[in-house]
C-alpha positions as CSV (number, residue, x, y, z in Angstrom):
1,X,105.0,103.8,95.0
2,X,105.6,104.5,98.6
3,X,107.5,102.4,101.1
4,X,106.9,103.1,104.8
5,X,108.6,101.8,107.9
6,X,107.5,100.9,111.4
7,X,103.8,100.6,110.7
8,X,103.5,104.1,109.2
9,X,100.4,104.6,107.1
10,X,100.6,106.6,103.8
11,X,97.0,107.7,104.3
12,X,98.0,109.6,107.3
13,X,100.0,111.8,104.9
14,X,97.1,112.4,102.5
15,X,97.9,109.6,100.1
16,X,95.3,107.2,98.6
17,X,96.1,103.5,98.5
18,X,95.6,101.7,95.2
19,X,97.2,98.5,96.2
20,X,98.9,97.4,99.4
21,X,100.7,94.3,100.6
22,X,101.9,93.4,104.1
23,X,105.4,92.0,103.8
24,X,106.2,91.8,107.5
25,X,106.9,88.3,108.6
26,X,103.6,88.0,110.6
27,X,101.7,88.2,107.3
28,X,103.3,85.1,105.7
29,X,105.5,83.1,108.0
30,X,103.1,80.4,109.1
31,X,102.2,79.5,105.4
32,X,105.5,80.4,103.7
33,X,108.2,80.4,106.3
34,X,111.1,82.4,104.9
35,X,109.8,82.3,101.3
36,X,108.8,85.9,101.1
37,X,109.1,85.9,97.2
38,X,106.7,83.0,96.9
39,X,104.2,84.8,99.2
40,X,104.5,87.9,97.1
41,X,104.0,86.1,93.8
42,X,101.0,84.2,95.2
43,X,99.5,87.5,96.3
44,X,100.0,89.1,92.9
45,X,98.9,86.0,90.9
46,X,95.9,84.9,93.0
47,X,94.7,87.4,95.5
48,X,94.7,90.9,93.9
49,X,91.4,92.1,92.5
50,X,93.0,93.8,89.4
51,X,89.7,95.3,88.2
52,X,89.3,97.1,91.6
53,X,92.9,98.3,91.6
54,X,92.6,99.6,88.0
55,X,89.3,101.4,88.8
56,X,90.9,102.9,92.0
57,X,93.9,104.0,90.0
58,X,91.6,105.7,87.5
59,X,89.8,107.4,90.4
60,X,86.5,105.4,89.9
61,X,86.2,103.0,92.8
62,X,82.5,103.7,93.2
63,X,81.7,102.4,89.8
64,X,82.9,98.9,90.5
65,X,80.4,96.1,90.4
66,X,80.6,93.2,92.9
């Protein structure tokens, strides 16, 4: 887990992203207003492709079927 500030990108430091979420207000404010926790839970429950994230974590993203 890596937290960055001010738009810093972990990949610029040689890291590989397995899963990312944008929690700056511009990402959720129109739909969720100040309800950041609801935005995050919706993201986790409905938007993440867990098969892809698991394969990426295992180092096998090229073996994923669409």
